[in-house]
N, C-alpha and C positions, 0 to 999 in steps of 0.2 A: 332352621330356615333353609329351603332348597336354593341352590345356586343357579339352576336353570330348569326350564320346563321341558317336558318330553314332547316329542312331535305330536302325539295324541292330545296332550293338554293344550298345546299351542293351537292346534286345529279346532279344538272345542271352544277355546277362547275367541278365536276369529269368527267362528260360526255364530256364537252367541252375540257378539258385537254386530255382525251383519244382520242377523235376525232383528235385533233391536233397532238398527237404523232403518232397514227396509220394511219391516213388518211382514216379510215373506218367509215361507217355510223352507229354510236351507236344509237340504238332504245331507250334504257333505261338503267338505272343503279339501282341495288338494293344491300342491304346489308344482307348477311346471316350470322348466327352465328352457329358454329359447335364446340362443346366441349370447350366452353368459349373463342373461337377465332372468330374474325370477319373477313369476306371476302367481297370485293366489287366485284360484278359480273356485267360485262358489257355485255348487250345483243346486238349483232351485226347483222345487216340486210345484211348478206353476206353468201356465201356457206362455208362449212367446210374447204375446202382446202385454201380458201383465208384467213379466220380467223386464221387458224393454222399456215400458213406460216408467216403471219405478227406477230402473238404472239411469234413465235419462234425468229424472228428478234429482238424483244424488250424484250424478257424474262429476260435477264441479268440485263436490266435497272429496271425491276419490282421486282428484288430480294428483299424479305423481306416486300413487300408492301401488300400482301394479295389481289392483283388484279388478277381476273380470267376473262375469256371470255366464252361466250355461243353464239352459232350461231343460227340465226332464218331462215337461208336459207337452201338450199338443202345440204344433206349429200352426198358428191361426192368423198369420199375416202372409201377404204375398211376398215373393222374392224382392220385388221393387221396395215395398215398405220396409222390409228387413234391412236392405242395403241403406235406405235413407236414415232409418233410426240408428243403425250401428255407426254410420258416418257421423251423425250429430253427437252421439254418445262418445265416440273416440275423440272428436275434436274437443268436446267439453272436458274430457278426462286427460287431454294432452297425449294421447296415443296416436301416433302417425304411422301408417303403413308404408314401409319402404321395402325395396327389393335390393338384394346384394348385387344383382346383375342387371344391367339395363335391358330394356325390352321395348318393342314397338307395339303400342296398343292397336294401331292400324293393321299391322301384319297379323296380330292375333285375331282381329275381327274378320279379316279376309280368309283366314284358314278355316 
C-alpha cells in the first residue's frame, strides 16, 4: 500500500470529486499559493454563467475549503453581474477580500 499520493493522483482525485459534485466538465485542477495560503482552482469547460450559477449552489458546502473555479468558456455575463455573483459566492464560501495596505476608494474613483 502506498503511503502518499502523487501530485497528479491528487489532482485527478480532486477533479473527479468536483465533477461529481458540480456535474460540470472540469478540464484541470491546479494549486495556487497566495500569502501563505493554498487554493485549489478548478478550470471548467463551460461559460461564465453556467459556472457561477453552479458555484453559487455549492458555495456553502465549499466553505473553508479554498476551492475556487475558473471558466474556460464564453464570458456571457456583464461586469456588474459578474461582480454581484462573485460577491455572493465569496460571502457564502467565507472568502473575504482584504488588502494588505489601506486605500481610499474615493481617491481611486476620482483618478
